[in-house]
N, C-alpha and C positions, 0 to 999 in steps of 0.2 A: 812750543815750536816757534822758531823764528819765521814769521810769515813771509818776510821778504826773501830769505834765502831758501826756504823750504827745508831747512835742517833743524834737527832737534838740539836743544842745549841740554847737556847731561851734567848733573851734579851728583854727589854722593854724600853720605853722612858718616861722621866719625864721632865716637863718644870719648870725651876726656877721661883720663884715669881717675881712680879714687885716691891716688897719692900724687907724688910729684915726678915720678918717672915717666917721661914722655917718649922714651926710645921707641916703643912699639907703635905708637900713634904716628910719630914722624916717619918711621919706616913705611907704614901703610900709606901715608900721605905722599911720600916720594914715589911709591909705586903707582899711585892713582893720578898724579898731577898732569901727566900727558894725555890722559884719557877722559878727563872731566874738565868742565869750565870752572868749577869751584867746588869747595868741600864745606858742607854744613857742619858746624861744630855745635853739638847738642848742649842744652842747658839742663843738667840733672834729669836726663831721660828716665822715665818710669818713676819719677819722684825719688830717685836715688842720688845721694850726694856724690859729686865728682868735682874735679878742679873747675874753677870758673872758666867758661868758654871765652871770655874776653882775653885772658892770658894766652890760651892756646891759639886763638885767632891771630893775636899779635905775633906770636912766634912763627906761625905758618906764613904770614904775610912777609915777615922778615926773611923767610927762605924762598920768596917768590912763588908761594903757593896761595892761590886766591881763596880766602875764607869767606864763609857766610856765617856771621855771628847770630846765634839763636838766643833770644831773650824771652823768657816766660814771665808772665805776670803773676803766676801762682805764688811765688815766694817773695814778691817785692811790692812795695807801695809805689805810688806815682813818683815820689822824690827819688827813690832808689833806681827806678827805670830811667828817669831823666839823667841821673848821675852816670849810669852805665852808658847811655847814648853819648853823653859828652866825652867820657873816657874813650869810647870807641873812635869818635871823631878825632880826638887828640892823637890817637895812635894810628890814624890813617885807615881805619877799618870802615869801609863804605857800604858793604853788603850786610844788611841786617834783616832777620826774619823774626817777627814777633808772634807770639801765640799765648794761649791761656796756660798751657802745660797740663801734664797728667795729674789726675787726682791723687792726693797723698794716700 
């Protein structure tokens, strides 16, 4: 909750596809963008392979939809996490949520 305004900030979560077709995800994001402050893009939720959230976050940002890039440590070492953070910064993605991730 934003303590100064007394209003809640609402976000939602979308899962990238297991392939390269982003049509359904973009459709959902367009429907949600006026109702939420940002959209969390999951990182292989449930330990299932999906498109990298970095690519999806970049494409949403390019469409003026605020992404929150999720990065899990489960499948990456420190160097890979640092590389993803640098790439996100280079692409203008500033909202990042880190977590351990679901067990495989």
